[in-house]
NUBANU-375727 format. One line per field, with one value per residue (C-alpha): residue in three letters; y, x, z. Coordinates in pm, 1 decimal, decimal comma, m for minus. Layout:
N
rest	c(Ala/...) $
v	c(Y/...) $
u	c(X/...) $
w	c(Z/...) $
***
This chain:
175
rest	c(Met/Ile/Arg/Arg/Gln/His/Ile/Ala/Ala/His/Ser/Leu/Ser/Pro/Ala/Ala/Tyr/Ala/Pro/Tyr/Gly/Asp/Val/Leu/Met/Ala/Met/Ser/Tyr/Gly/Gln/Pro/Gly/Arg/Pro/Ala/Asn/Gln/Gly/Thr/Ala/Arg/Arg/Phe/Asp/His/Leu/Ala/Gly/Ile/Glu/Asn/Leu/Arg/Pro/Gly/Arg/Ala/Ala/Leu/Asn/Val/Ser/Val/Phe/Arg/Cys/Ser/Pro/Ala/Pro/Ser/Phe/Pro/Phe/Pro/Leu/Ala/Leu/Leu/Glu/Arg/His/Pro/Gly/Ser/Thr/Gln/Ala/Phe/Val/Pro/Met/Asn/Ala/His/Arg/Tyr/Leu/Val/Val/Val/Ala/Leu/Gly/Gly/Asp/Arg/Pro/Asp/Leu/Ala/Thr/Leu/Ala/Ala/Phe/Val/Ala/Arg/Gly/Ala/Gln/Gly/Ile/Thr/Tyr/Arg/Pro/Gly/Val/Trp/His/His/Pro/Met/Ile/Ala/Leu/Asp/Ala/Glu/Thr/Asp/Phe/Val/Cys/Leu/Ala/Trp/Glu/Asp/Gly/Ser/Pro/Gly/Asp/Cys/Asp/Val/Val/Glu/Leu/Ala/Glu/Gly/Glu/Arg/Val/Thr/Val/Glu/Leu/Pro/Pro) $
v	c(m6268,8/m6266,1/m6169,1/m5999,9/m6038,4/m5725,8/m5724,6/m5437,9/m5364,5/m5325,0/m5182,5/m5418,5/m5583,4/m5848,2/m6046,7/m6017,3/m6103,2/m6390,1/m6663,3/m6511,6/m6394,7/m6138,2/m5761,8/m5592,5/m5274,4/m5133,8/m5220,8/m5530,8/m5751,3/m5537,1/m5600,1/m5332,9/m5361,3/m5319,1/m5063,3/m5049,0/m4844,1/m4693,5/m4573,9/m4392,5/m4654,4/m4931,8/m5278,6/m5508,3/m5864,8/m6165,2/m6019,9/m6271,0/m6572,9/m6579,1/m6953,9/m7113,2/m7457,3/m7463,0/m7798,1/m7750,4/m7426,1/m7118,0/m6760,0/m6484,8/m6235,6/m5868,2/m5649,0/m5334,8/m5307,8/m4941,8/m4954,3/m4707,8/m4601,5/m4774,7/m4576,9/m4622,2/m4782,3/m5021,9/m5196,4/m5499,6/m5816,8/m6026,9/m6245,3/m6386,0/m6545,3/m6734,6/m6831,0/m7191,7/m7232,1/m6906,9/m6657,3/m6315,9/m6004,9/m5647,9/m5320,8/m5004,4/m4757,8/m4438,4/m4370,0/m4427,2/m4646,2/m4964,5/m5257,6/m5619,9/m5875,3/m6236,8/m6576,8/m6922,8/m7208,6/m7512,5/m7528,5/m7253,8/m6981,0/m7027,2/m6715,0/m6765,7/m6682,4/m6357,9/m6068,9/m5708,4/m5479,4/m5140,5/m5100,9/m4780,0/m4678,3/m4776,0/m5138,1/m5411,2/m5752,8/m6106,2/m6360,3/m6719,1/m6989,8/m7069,3/m6782,4/m6651,2/m6277,2/m5993,5/m5801,3/m5486,1/m5195,7/m4852,7/m4625,6/m4266,1/m4230,8/m4410,2/m4639,4/m4839,5/m5157,4/m5367,2/m5730,3/m6048,4/m6391,7/m6716,0/m6783,8/m7002,9/m6836,0/m7109,8/m7102,4/m7261,8/m6919,9/m6791,8/m6938,4/m6706,4/m6786,0/m6557,8/m6535,4/m6672,6/m6354,3/m6502,9/m6523,3/m6183,1/m5982,9/m5590,1/m5429,0/m5137,9/m4909,8/m4796,3/m4437,4) $
u	c(9522,5/9173,1/8923,1/8598,1/8292,8/8097,1/7710,0/7492,5/7168,3/6850,3/6523,6/6293,9/6002,7/5763,8/5902,1/6269,6/6220,7/5964,1/6250,2/6310,4/5970,2/5709,2/5679,5/5417,4/5272,7/4929,9/4802,0/5038,6/5006,1/4745,9/4486,0/4249,3/4170,6/3813,1/3645,2/3676,1/3609,7/3291,7/3463,0/3744,1/4012,5/4110,8/4200,9/4451,3/4423,6/4623,8/4952,4/5171,2/5148,4/5336,5/5408,4/5496,8/5693,6/5811,1/5753,0/5565,2/5460,1/5559,8/5397,3/5379,5/5618,8/5524,1/5827,6/5997,8/6374,9/6517,2/6789,7/7059,9/7166,2/7453,6/7775,0/7913,0/7902,4/8002,7/7859,1/8049,1/7861,2/8024,3/7730,3/7397,9/7106,7/6808,6/6480,2/6423,8/6083,0/5887,3/5837,6/5977,6/5810,3/5939,0/5736,3/5903,5/5688,4/5858,2/5919,7/6284,6/6462,2/6644,5/6849,5/6741,6/7005,4/6904,8/7048,3/6897,1/7073,8/7050,2/7281,4/7489,7/7406,1/7464,1/7654,8/7586,2/7225,2/7301,0/7106,0/7056,2/6746,3/6683,1/6329,9/6107,3/5964,0/5620,2/5739,7/5745,2/5888,0/5898,2/6156,4/6033,5/6129,4/6511,0/6583,2/6925,7/6951,1/7147,5/6996,8/6805,2/7013,0/6861,4/6979,8/6869,7/6783,4/6713,5/6414,6/6180,0/6029,9/5751,5/5873,7/5636,1/5785,4/5687,1/5935,9/5955,6/6265,9/6501,6/6820,5/6635,6/6454,7/6758,6/7066,1/7357,1/7659,3/7979,6/8126,0/8502,0/8723,8/8741,6/8362,6/8292,5/8073,3/8030,0/7704,4/7717,7/7399,2/7301,4/7392,7) $
w	c(m5715,6/m5607,4/m5879,9/m5777,0/m5958,8/m6031,8/m6131,8/m6242,8/m6078,1/m6305,1/m6236,9/m6054,2/m6258,1/m6197,3/m6477,2/m6410,4/m6044,1/m6072,1/m6013,3/m5669,4/m5547,8/m5616,2/m5665,1/m5460,7/m5609,7/m5675,2/m6016,9/m6026,3/m6320,2/m6485,1/m6194,8/m6172,8/m5798,4/m5662,6/m5481,8/m5104,9/m4798,1/m4943,5/m5258,3/m5106,3/m5204,4/m5445,3/m5298,2/m5471,8/m5352,9/m5357,6/m5468,9/m5308,2/m5093,3/m4729,8/m4719,9/m4391,7/m4444,8/m4090,8/m3915,0/m3586,5/m3439,1/m3610,1/m3596,7/m3844,9/m3731,9/m3847,0/m3766,4/m3885,6/m4005,2/m4018,9/m4273,5/m4319,8/m4673,8/m4820,1/m4768,5/m5116,9/m5450,7/m5571,7/m5286,6/m5162,3/m5083,7/m4790,0/m4720,3/m4804,3/m4609,4/m4670,9/m4484,7/m4587,4/m4405,4/m4500,8/m4763,1/m4634,2/m4745,9/m4727,8/m4790,1/m4763,8/m4531,0/m4673,8/m5044,7/m5101,0/m5353,4/m5211,4/m5368,6/m5386,1/m5422,5/m5481,6/m5588,1/m5630,2/m5477,1/m5223,8/m4912,8/m5067,2/m5302,3/m5667,2/m5755,4/m6133,1/m6043,0/m5846,6/m5971,1/m5823,2/m5874,1/m5779,3/m5629,1/m5630,7/m5294,7/m5427,6/m5482,7/m5206,0/m5254,9/m5138,9/m5125,4/m5190,6/m4924,5/m4959,3/m5214,0/m5089,2/m5060,2/m4893,5/m4631,6/m4736,8/m4874,0/m4857,3/m5114,2/m5080,3/m4716,9/m4396,1/m4490,6/m4268,2/m4407,6/m4259,9/m4288,3/m4253,5/m4217,2/m4040,0/m3748,3/m3449,0/m3293,0/m3364,8/m3558,3/m3859,3/m3924,5/m4118,6/m4266,4/m4330,6/m4548,0/m4566,1/m4893,0/m4900,5/m5034,7/m5369,4/m5391,8/m5285,0/m5533,0/m5573,6/m5701,1/m5914,8/m5956,9/m6324,9/m6403,6) $
***
């Protein structure tokens, strides 16, 4: 009999998410920001680095992902991906919750480190280079994300691992 692992998603916080990347939000880490735009805005600087570890030529790709909401929960995870040569950043363009699923590891994800977080629409995230993650999972409605990553167009931009049936995990949302 195949036993499936279940994990519960928790609210996204900078401290809990730190092993995997950064949480992007105004007032991050107690930073008060600074006045900008002739006093009509506050600017919050250096919230995260976007690392380029690619050898040779890579370009910063600014793209948009339009993600449909997950059809049901618990949500089954059949694959994980990573970007070994770049930080990848996602910032929602509309204020909807989304699910972030991450794991550490080397050539394959270490499922013992698998974690899931519910992000608010006012929070963006980064994945550190090499952090395994599931593609974005919108929760409440179709959600557009600005994505930033260093890419050169080669297959090395993204590694994908399909989880064997016995490794598959389901993610449950908090009540």
